[in-house]
C-alpha positions as CSV (number, residue, x, y, z in Angstrom):
1,M,129.7,2.5,151.0
2,A,126.7,0.1,151.5
3,N,126.7,-2.2,154.6
4,T,126.9,-5.8,153.5
5,D,126.0,-7.3,156.8
6,P,123.3,-10.0,156.2
7,Q,121.0,-8.7,158.9
8,T,121.3,-5.1,157.7
9,D,120.6,-6.2,154.1
10,L,117.5,-8.1,155.3
11,R,116.2,-5.1,157.2
12,R,116.8,-2.8,154.2
13,E,115.1,-5.1,151.7
14,R,112.1,-5.6,153.9
15,F,111.8,-1.8,154.4
16,R,112.0,-1.3,150.6
17,A,109.4,-4.0,150.1
18,Y,107.1,-2.4,152.6
19,C,107.5,1.0,150.9
20,R,106.8,-0.5,147.5
21,A,103.6,-2.2,148.9
22,K,102.5,1.2,150.1
23,H,103.0,2.7,146.6
24,W,105.8,4.9,147.8
25,E,107.9,4.1,144.7
26,N,107.0,5.2,141.2
27,D,109.1,4.3,138.1
28,G,112.1,3.5,140.3
29,R,111.9,6.8,142.3
30,W,111.0,6.8,146.0
31,S,108.5,9.2,147.4
32,V,110.9,10.3,150.1
33,V,108.7,13.0,151.7
34,E,105.7,10.6,152.1
35,I,108.0,8.0,153.7
36,S,109.5,10.7,155.9
37,L,106.1,11.8,157.1
38,A,105.0,8.3,157.8
39,T,108.2,7.2,159.6
40,K,108.8,10.5,161.4
41,K,112.4,10.4,160.1
42,A,114.3,13.2,158.3
43,T,114.2,13.0,154.5
44,N,118.0,12.6,154.3
45,K,117.9,9.7,156.8
46,V,115.1,8.0,154.8
47,S,117.0,8.5,151.6
48,D,120.1,6.9,153.1
49,L,118.2,3.9,154.4
50,L,116.6,3.3,151.0
51,R,119.9,3.8,149.0
52,G,121.9,1.5,151.3
53,V,124.1,4.3,152.8
54,G,125.1,4.1,156.4
55,S,123.8,1.7,159.1
56,F,120.5,0.0,159.5
57,G,120.8,-1.2,163.1
58,S,118.3,-2.6,165.5
59,K,117.5,0.7,167.0
60,I,116.5,2.3,163.7
61,A,114.6,-0.8,162.8
62,R,112.6,-0.7,166.1
63,D,111.9,3.0,165.7
64,L,110.6,2.5,162.2
65,E,108.4,-0.4,163.3
66,D,106.9,1.8,166.1
67,S,106.3,4.7,163.7
68,L,104.6,2.5,161.1
69,E,102.7,0.6,163.8
70,L,104.3,-2.7,162.7
71,P,105.0,-5.6,165.1
72,R,108.5,-5.6,166.7
73,G,110.9,-7.7,164.7
74,Y,109.1,-7.1,161.4
75,F,112.1,-5.8,159.6
76,D,114.2,-8.7,160.9
77,G,111.8,-11.2,159.5
78,L,110.7,-12.3,163.0
79,A,107.1,-11.1,162.7
80,E,104.5,-10.5,159.9
81,I,101.4,-8.3,159.7
82,S,98.1,-10.1,159.9
83,E,96.3,-8.0,157.3
84,P,97.4,-7.2,153.8
85,L,98.8,-3.7,153.0
86,P,96.5,-1.3,151.2
87,T,96.6,-1.8,147.4
88,N,95.5,1.6,146.3
89,R,96.7,5.2,146.9
90,Q,93.5,6.4,148.5
91,A,93.7,3.8,151.2
92,I,97.2,4.9,152.0
93,F,96.1,8.4,152.8
94,T,93.0,7.2,154.7
95,L,94.9,4.8,156.9
96,D,98.4,6.1,157.3
97,I,98.7,9.8,156.4
98,P,96.4,12.4,157.9
99,P,94.5,14.6,155.5
100,A,97.1,17.3,156.3
101,V,100.2,17.6,158.4
102,V,99.6,20.8,160.4
103,I,102.8,22.5,161.5
104,P,102.5,23.7,164.3
105,G,99.0,24.2,165.9
106,S,95.5,23.5,164.6
107,P,94.2,25.0,161.3
108,S,90.9,26.9,161.0
109,E,88.3,26.0,158.5
110,A,89.9,28.3,156.0
111,D,93.3,26.6,156.4
112,K,92.1,23.2,155.5
113,P,94.0,21.8,152.6
114,K,92.4,21.5,149.2
115,H,94.2,18.2,148.5
116,N,94.5,15.0,150.6
117,D,98.3,15.0,150.5
118,A,98.8,18.8,151.1
119,I,101.3,19.8,153.8
120,V,100.3,22.8,155.8
121,I,103.2,24.8,157.2
122,R,102.1,27.2,159.9
123,Q,103.4,30.4,161.3
124,F,105.8,30.2,164.2
125,D,103.9,30.9,167.4
126,T,105.6,33.8,169.2
127,G,103.0,33.9,172.0
128,G,102.4,32.2,175.3
129,G,104.6,29.2,174.7
130,M,107.6,31.4,175.4
131,G,106.3,32.9,178.6
132,G,104.8,36.3,177.8
133,G,105.6,36.7,174.1
134,L,108.5,37.6,172.0
135,V,109.6,41.0,170.6
136,L,110.5,40.9,166.9
137,Q,111.8,44.4,166.0
138,D,110.7,45.9,162.7
139,Q,108.5,43.0,161.7
140,P,106.4,44.1,158.7
141,G,103.4,41.8,159.3
142,V,103.4,38.0,159.1
143,I,103.0,35.1,156.7
144,E,100.4,32.9,158.4
145,S,100.6,29.6,156.5
146,W,101.6,27.8,153.4
147,Q,100.1,24.7,151.7
148,V,102.6,22.8,149.7
149,S,102.7,19.4,148.0
150,P,105.1,16.5,148.9
151,E,106.8,17.0,145.5
152,W,107.5,20.7,146.3
153,M,109.0,19.7,149.7
154,A,111.2,17.1,148.1
155,K,112.6,19.5,145.5
156,N,112.9,22.6,147.6
157,V,113.7,21.6,151.2
158,R,116.6,19.2,151.5
159,S,117.6,19.0,155.2
160,F,115.3,19.0,158.2
161,T,114.5,16.9,161.2
162,S,110.9,16.2,160.3
163,A,108.2,17.9,158.2
164,K,106.2,18.3,161.4
165,N,108.9,20.5,162.8
166,L,108.9,23.1,160.0
167,C,107.3,26.5,160.4
168,I,107.4,29.9,158.8
169,V,109.0,33.0,160.3
170,T,108.5,36.2,158.5
171,G,111.8,38.0,158.0
172,F,112.2,41.1,160.2
173,G,114.8,43.9,160.3
174,D,117.6,44.5,157.8
175,S,120.5,43.0,159.6
176,M,120.6,39.9,157.4
177,R,120.5,41.6,154.0
178,P,121.2,40.5,151.4
179,M,120.4,37.0,152.5
180,Y,116.7,38.1,152.8
181,N,114.7,41.3,153.2
182,P,112.1,42.3,155.8
183,G,108.8,40.5,155.0
184,D,110.5,37.6,153.2
185,P,109.5,34.0,154.2
186,L,112.0,31.9,156.3
187,L,111.5,28.2,156.8
188,V,112.6,27.2,160.3
189,D,113.2,23.7,161.7
190,I,112.1,23.8,165.3
191,G,113.4,20.3,165.9
192,V,116.8,21.9,166.3
193,S,117.2,23.4,169.8
194,S,120.9,23.8,170.2
195,V,123.9,25.2,168.2
196,D,125.9,22.1,167.2
197,F,127.4,23.7,164.1
198,E,127.6,27.1,162.4
199,G,124.4,28.1,160.7
200,V,121.6,30.6,160.7
201,Y,119.3,30.3,163.7
202,F,116.1,31.8,165.1
203,F,116.7,32.5,168.8
204,R,116.0,34.9,171.6
205,V,118.0,36.8,174.2
206,A,115.7,37.8,177.0
207,D,112.5,38.8,175.3
208,E,113.9,39.9,172.0
209,G,114.0,37.6,169.0
210,F,116.8,37.4,166.4
211,V,117.6,35.6,163.2
212,K,121.4,35.6,162.9
213,R,124.4,33.4,162.0
214,L,125.8,31.7,165.1
215,Q,129.4,30.5,165.4
216,R,130.6,28.7,168.4
217,I,133.9,30.2,169.8
218,P,135.6,27.9,172.4
219,G,135.9,29.4,175.8
220,Q,133.9,32.5,174.8
221,G,130.4,31.6,173.8
222,L,128.4,32.0,170.5
223,L,129.5,34.7,168.1
224,V,126.4,36.4,166.6
225,I,127.0,37.4,163.0
226,S,124.9,39.7,160.7
227,E,125.1,39.4,157.0
228,N,124.7,43.2,156.8
229,T,128.1,44.6,157.5
230,K,126.8,47.8,159.1
231,Y,125.9,45.7,162.1
232,R,128.7,44.7,164.5
233,D,129.2,41.1,165.7
234,W,128.4,40.4,169.3
235,T,128.6,37.4,171.7
236,V,126.1,35.3,173.5
237,T,127.6,34.4,176.9
238,K,126.6,31.9,179.5
239,D,125.1,34.5,181.8
240,M,122.5,35.5,179.1
241,D,118.9,34.3,179.0
242,F,119.3,32.5,175.7
243,Q,117.1,30.0,173.8
244,V,117.3,28.5,170.3
245,F,113.9,28.2,168.7
246,G,115.1,26.5,165.5
247,R,117.6,26.5,162.6
248,V,116.7,28.4,159.4
249,V,116.8,25.8,156.6
250,K,115.6,27.9,153.7
251,V,115.0,31.6,152.9
252,W,113.3,33.2,149.9
253,R,114.5,36.7,149.0
254,G,112.0,39.1,147.4
255,E,113.1,41.6,144.7
256,E,111.3,44.6,143.3
257,F,111.0,44.9,139.5
């Protein structure tokens, strides 16, 4: 149910007006992915703010102002911007959105996007950032990067912390069949670093990497579950060298024809 507090309504209307001025609305439909990239907020959070669902408190207002480089108090009507907003779409991309959002790492010349609004999703780095590398058993090569449009993101990836936190992990091993096969692409949100609810996570125990379903068992630890029933469940306990790299938010399963 929408919040009818006058201050909340003012913030929401000024946020909508700002997004309209940036041409982030077309025929009554919001460009949620573009707004998410600019504000550094998850797409579901942006959608809630625009639709009037949930709260629009002072903290979120200040966060949005900082992300959009607006003066403090702008969404409360206490400050205005001294220069007019861009009036054409090219100016939006030049001033506010980089030519590509690179996730994570820097692209080579060959990786540069062909379109100004392309989103480049990079391969997950299994190297030095983890202290000596990570072993992925039975990995059949890797998918290095994707270039996708904001429209593709909006239609195919519903829940993630930020587009900048998305990366590709190439499926390895057969323990998660039939969810995916070795070599299939997995989209991982590295903005998630803890197991707050049951889901499929990319994680390591010591120097070995896993993609498994994790379920918290009170007093015992994390139950590690494979989709393939020939693999037995096991438990991550407190004495193990354990680290969550991210939550799997989307998988694509390849089939032979």
